[in-house]
Steps between C-alpha positions, in 0.01 A plus 500: 500500500303360785152366463230632729384234720253656749239588235506864569475745203813707434498837671792730419619421157768775453817583687476730800771756552578622852760728634717350773571685818855369561776534244784267595869536411547297187828365637315351801312237302346398180375777264158345495317200634179319419261404777217260423213523747181331589270457791219275600598204289302285749680171414325169526498165323235603245729762337828312529556479128424862444729616771778283368475641153466860632824477708686318229422765261599799721835334609792699359258772377572711803773527759282421795140375556299653782183347633266730708332249728203264483735235350251227601128458498452424875842480642542128477851359449378280227397815308839659575658190349335581167659845485837365633503246216433772241798703641737217574802531255422843375810700406328827597498551882144505641409707798158496681301622799208323648139614487186442697410183320849356582443518868126398492566137593731578788788313325698805385827361626448182297397704194829713522708169541349360191550818297864539624560141402387600146755772477276789596623767732227589741515832679306587820621840607845416346709597196698343220703630204468347150678632188563833666141540625446533880165348590329598826217253548214479751142377497372826619156499671170673538416829673326724265561852345443859591160518661461124546798409718449216748607653834746399768231516758238281672486113498827317522424319175470824308813643662685180406397544134628854523827371644544244233484767236742712691747198494464479122564876453807477720635199321459685175687796634790268621502323153528825308780622718684174430483536128557868477820478311379262241482625143131424480253457781160327485233466771310167480179475683164311499276763658450839330675813627265731318117496452550612143586156380194373676266687277253233357478316839202583719597804718354329804779248502795727414606506874561135482699515166790714624588813685679831420708454816723300272576815321722651768817304431423519121496875502804521723721262308353556152560168329482471115189278492235368732308172412203346672212268425185397699233732332380284208269771377723785566697736279828432342697815556527791754777671695594606858651844499630439149634153561334246254269251652365198300226246593643195325218263594458265207123579458577870488790460252308253283819309426754287681776750560581866444870589433630830634827629363686704759757742356688790640250751353176326416280198600323375182280199558400224244206262526599133444202302380 
């Protein structure tokens, strides 16, 4: 069992059962896979020991580890090195996307280089396959939800923001097309694709915590599971058109990882403390 290291009181303490929306052919891959997920680990030197213990404990307890962005505190390569050290040598493959904190210092390319050196696969509008799980990963971006959308109109800076979100949506669509034939398909984001997992955050900032524009490829391709982080005070679970969406930010989960078991007929999830 993992030890909580962020000092957050446990939230969900019992398994959550969710129906999947995609039933794969059992002959096409494993009958079930276990996905360990966490977001907003905010690695830095001060929590080095805790991170080392957490990742050592989850190793081999799941088939793949997914990290939903904000891997570092301020996007410094030295902070990324702490997470890379925790993941280096793990038997369980680790896949991540970047978050807003990871690009803050303007050194994202260096951060990615350090993480990759530690054995972490970093997806930026790309895909990978681990243990029969096709993963479409993108940071996502801001833009708001019905009634609060930022427009593609006016100042060039505002239109550039809209265009950046468009690029993230298109990348997610391409990624889901690439993994369409995988037995299991997971979307890994940092920003939220639904306002429902933002409940608990001030409504005034929801526009900057995600956008429902990310829903279009999700609804079209219907992956088995959508994971995101970013909203530290948000809600753990929601759905998009029946597709399960989980906010796996560590402060929301109140534990280091949450393990999801994907099967041909159900998606039970188990907290790992």
